[in-house]
C-alpha positions as CSV (number, residue, x, y, z in Angstrom):
1,M,-5.6,16.3,-1.7
2,P,-5.6,14.2,1.5
3,V,-3.0,15.2,4.0
4,L,-1.3,12.7,6.2
5,G,-1.2,13.5,9.9
6,S,2.2,14.4,11.3
7,G,2.7,11.0,12.9
8,L,1.9,9.3,9.6
9,Q,4.3,11.6,7.7
10,R,7.1,10.0,9.7
11,D,5.8,6.4,9.5
12,L,5.0,5.8,5.9
13,P,4.6,2.0,6.2
14,L,1.9,2.6,8.9
15,A,0.3,5.2,6.6
16,M,0.2,2.7,3.8
17,Q,-1.4,0.1,6.1
18,Y,-4.1,2.6,7.0
19,A,-4.7,3.4,3.3
20,K,-4.9,-0.3,2.4
21,N,-7.4,-0.9,5.3
22,A,-9.5,2.0,3.9
23,I,-9.4,0.5,0.5
24,E,-10.5,-2.9,1.9
25,I,-13.5,-1.1,3.5
26,A,-14.4,1.0,0.5
27,P,-12.5,-0.2,-2.6
28,E,-14.2,2.1,-5.0
29,N,-13.7,5.3,-3.0
30,P,-11.3,7.4,-5.1
31,G,-10.1,9.3,-2.0
32,N,-8.8,6.1,-0.4
33,L,-7.0,5.2,-3.6
34,Q,-5.6,8.7,-3.9
35,L,-4.3,8.5,-0.3
36,A,-2.6,5.2,-1.1
37,G,-1.1,6.8,-4.2
38,I,0.3,9.7,-2.2
39,V,1.9,7.4,0.4
40,A,3.4,5.2,-2.4
41,Y,4.7,8.3,-4.0
42,R,6.3,9.4,-0.8
43,Q,7.9,6.0,-0.4
44,R,9.3,6.5,-4.0
45,D,7.3,3.6,-5.3
46,Y,6.3,5.5,-8.4
47,H,4.9,2.6,-10.4
48,Q,2.6,1.6,-7.5
49,S,1.6,5.2,-6.9
50,L,0.6,5.5,-10.6
51,S,-1.4,2.3,-10.3
52,Y,-3.4,3.7,-7.4
53,F,-4.0,7.0,-9.1
54,K,-5.1,5.3,-12.3
55,E,-7.6,3.1,-10.4
56,A,-8.9,6.2,-8.5
57,M,-9.4,8.0,-11.9
58,A,-11.3,5.0,-13.3
59,N,-13.6,5.1,-10.2
60,L,-14.1,8.9,-10.6
61,K,-15.2,8.4,-14.2
62,M,-18.2,6.4,-12.9
63,K,-19.3,9.4,-10.8
64,K,-20.4,12.9,-11.5
65,P,-18.6,15.5,-13.7
66,L,-15.2,16.8,-13.0
67,S,-14.5,17.7,-9.4
68,D,-11.5,19.3,-7.8
69,L,-10.3,15.8,-6.8
70,D,-10.6,14.8,-10.5
71,R,-8.6,17.7,-11.7
72,Q,-5.9,17.2,-9.1
73,M,-5.6,13.6,-9.9
74,K,-5.3,14.2,-13.6
75,N,-2.4,16.6,-12.9
76,I,-0.7,14.0,-10.6
77,L,-1.1,11.3,-13.2
78,K,0.6,13.5,-15.8
79,M,3.5,14.1,-13.4
80,L,3.8,10.4,-12.4
81,T,3.8,9.3,-15.9
82,L,7.0,11.3,-16.5
83,F,8.6,9.5,-13.6
84,T,7.7,6.0,-14.7
85,I,8.5,6.1,-18.4
């Protein structure tokens, strides 16, 4: 799972801006979407976080068989679904 640098851990709005910039550059990159999902989760925006993770999962399905990233995101989706029901 992507890890935010210590400066970005404290400045979540800036971290989200970086994640959104990365998504603009490579919108189908599941890692960029996962990072945005993590930041949204840390901002307690669980619905937005779930949306980013769902989009990342959809993009992963177009790629090769299950990877560690795919497994991690499936677990995160299950957890986030509990928060947003």
